[in-house]
N, C-alpha and C positions, 0 to 999 in steps of 0.2 A: 605628117605622113607618119605611117604607122611603122613600128619597128619591124614587124614581120615583112611588110614590102621592101623596107630598106635592105634586110638582110636577103631577101630573094633577089633583088636587084645587084648586090654585091656578088652574090654566087654567080648569077647570069653573067654579069660582067666579066669575072674571072674566067668563066668557061668560053666566053664567046668574044672577047675584047679583040683578038686578032682579025675578026671579020668586021670591025668596025672603022672608020676613017679616023685620022690623027685628030682631027677636031671632035668627033663623037666621044672618042677616049678621054680627051682633055675635058670636056664638059662632064661627062659621067663620073670621071675620078675626082674632079673638084667637087662636084655636087654630092655624091655618095660616100667617097671614102674620106675626103678632106672636110666635109660638112659645110662648104661654101653656100652661101645664099645665092640666089639668081642674080641679084644686084651686084654682089662682089665678083662673080663670074663675068657679068657684063662689062664691067668695069675694067676686068683684067684683059678681055679681049677687044674692047673698044667697040660693043656691039649692044643692041637694046636688050632691056631684060626680056622682052616677048621674044626675041630671036633665040636667046638661051632655052627659055622655057619651051618653045617649039622644038628646037633641036633635042633636048632631053625628052621629051615626050615621043617623037618619032623614033628616037633611039630605044626608049624602052620598049615600045611596039615591036621593034625589029627584034631585040632580045627575046622577047616573048615568042615570036615566030620561029626564031632559031631552037628555042628549047622545045616548042611544038613539034617541029620537024626532026631534030636530033635527039633530044631526051637527055642530054648529059647530066643535068641537074638532078632530075628524076632518078636516074641510074645511079648517081653519087649517094643520093639519100638512102636508097634502097641497099646499096653496098654497106653504109654506114649502120643501118639497122640490122643486117644480117651479121656483121662483125660483132656488134654488140650482143646479139642473141648467142653467137658462136663463144664468146668470151664467158657468157653466164653459164653456158652448157658444160665447158671443158673445164672449168675451175683453175687450178693453178699449175697445170703440168708445164713445167718449164719449157720443153720443146715445141709444144702447142703455142703457149703464150709467145714465143719468139717468132713463131710462124705467123701469129696473128699481127704481131707488131710489124713485121716485115711487110705484109699486105697493107696495113694502114699507112706505111711510110710511101707506098707506091703512089698514093694520091698526089 
């Protein structure tokens, strides 16, 4: 699995985990955040490795669908890019720097 996909799934999970069932949250958290293998998760929950795999794949699809409809991750990335641009443009003005820091901390 690529690092890019893992990072994307972690962000999508952060944004949309409240929309998932407890089992989906557990599987995704163990797989993506704690780097458990499918076998380790299956053993933990006393289910088959295939059941864990299927659940994770369905959950990934759901997270992508949520992102397609709501776009929270895309908007987050755009805000981050705009903040970086703003930082470069304003230089070191203390008041502006403090305002930018406050905006970043709202995330």
